[in-house]
C-alpha angles and dihedrals in degrees: 000000000000135000120239115218110214122193113252122262092255096188090056093042094051095044092048091047093050093046089055096054118100092222090058092044088055091052106035111022114110129207091270092056096254115144110209102223112122144169088209118023114232120229092248097051121141122246093256107065145134128220125197118202129179107222099182146330126224116199115216088222141296129346099041094248098132127025131182108217122200106214126184120205119194127188126196130191133091110337092260094045094048091049092049095047093045090051091049091050091049092050091048092053088051094048102112094190095055106026104038114079141040119346112196112247095003115061142255126311110213098184146313141226116208121217135214121297111239129198102217115158113217106248092187083089127064109251097025114254126222116269131168120192144173139180125229131193110223121192114209147146130214135231128255098270109160129047118201 
């Protein structure tokens, strides 16, 4: 028997990590205790929200011990709110003391490299609504999850 090491679900890891940070709670928690950080935005989402999307992963080789994940984080709200929340998210993903290390149920984050912050209004709405976004490269490895 051998254990298969699967890469972590980086969308889920990043969204769970962001939802647990006090800076995000201050910005995105509503009166019911919901924190509006998603991997898929629900129909009834508020105007101030964050979405985490995994764009790609790039294994460092075989076996899948280390993977570089390209993650996009988008923030909506007023232009000032979206800029502030996107900047907070980017800083949190670059926080070596909090983000690097073991994440229960997901895997181990070895490091990250934040990308440029971009002002890109969302034209899926008429009129376009403010949106700031960035990509980050996150280096991580998974946990032994399947035994064959």
